[in-house]
N, C-alpha and C positions, 0 to 999 in steps of 0.2 A: 036384157040389154042394159037397163038402168043399173042393175046390180053389178054388171061387168065394168061399166064406166066408173061407178062409185068405188069398186074394189081397186081399179087401176089408180084412181085419185088417192085412195088410202095408201097404196104402195108408194106413190110419189111423195105423200106427206111423210111417211116413215123414212124414206130415203133422204129427203131434205133435212129432216131433223137429225139423222145420223151425220149427214154432211156438215150441218151447222156445228154439231158437237165436236167433230174431228177438226174442223177448221178453227174453232175457238181454242181447242187444246194446243194445236201446233202453231197458230198465228194469233195469239191473244190480243195483240194491239189492233189487228184488223177487226176483230169481233167484239172488242171491249165496248162497254157502254150501253149497248142495245137501247139507246134513247134516254139514258139518265145523264143529265148535264154534270159537268165537273167530275167525271169518273177518273179516279187516280190510276191511270193505266201503268204507271211506273212503280206503284206500290206493290211490294211482294205479297202482302196480305191480300190485296185485291186480286192479284193474279192467281192466288190459291183459291179464292172464291170462284173465280172464273173457271178454274179447273173443275170445281164441284159442279158448276152449271154445265160444263162440257160433258161430264160423266152422266149427269141427269139426261141431257139431250140424247147422247148416244144410246143409253139404256132404253129410253122412251121410244126412240125410233126403231130399235131392234125388237122391242116387244110388239110394236105394231106390225112389223114385217113377219115376226113369228106367227102371230095370230092370223095374218093374211095367208100364210103358207099352210098352217095346220088347223085353223079353226073354221067356223062357219061364217057366212056373211053377217048373220045376226050378232054373233060374238064380236066380230070386228066392228060392227056398228056401235055396240055398247062401249067397246074400248075407246073408239074414236070420240064418242060422246063424252066419256069421262075425261079423256085427255084434252078436250076442248078447254077445260079449266086452266090448263097451263098457259096458253097465250092470253086468256082473259086476265089471269093474275099478273102476267108480265105487262100487259097494257095498263092495268090499274097501278102497278108499281111505277111505271113511267109517268103517268098522270100525277100520282102522289108526290113524285120527286120533281114536279114542275118541268118535266121534260117536254120535248116537242109533241104537240097533239097529233101532228102528221104521223109521227112514228107510232104513237100509242094506237091511233085509229087505223092508219094506213098499213101498218105492219102487223102488230100484235092482234088487234081486234078484228081486222079483216081476215087474218089467218083463222081466228076462232070461228068467224062466220062461215068460212069455207068448210072447216071441219064439222061444224054443226050440220050443214047441208049434206055433206058426205055421210055423216052418221045417220041422218034421217033417211036418206036414200037406201042405205044398207039395211036399216031396220024395217023399212016398208017394202023393200024389194023382195 
């Protein structure tokens, strides 16, 4: 039962990450900044970097969904555990840029905490 719930949560995480990547790719103004103040959303170079982030997000989410479909719960757990580093890094980047602590902790690091719990449930389940 715990493994089933954790697997479903991992699927939601994968789908959400794909959605964020697609959304950022097609609506960069809406997705720009992710907590970094003074983000130059009109700058073409920044928009290119946002496209890079979008591709990273789409690929990361699809990898999670692939392992969910074709791997074992333990493999999925290890993958989610490793992927937890992405929102941790994003949160630290926001903090280093003197961005809103609410965004760093409430979005990025909270996501990392959920991913950590999901990975532990998968690994122990």
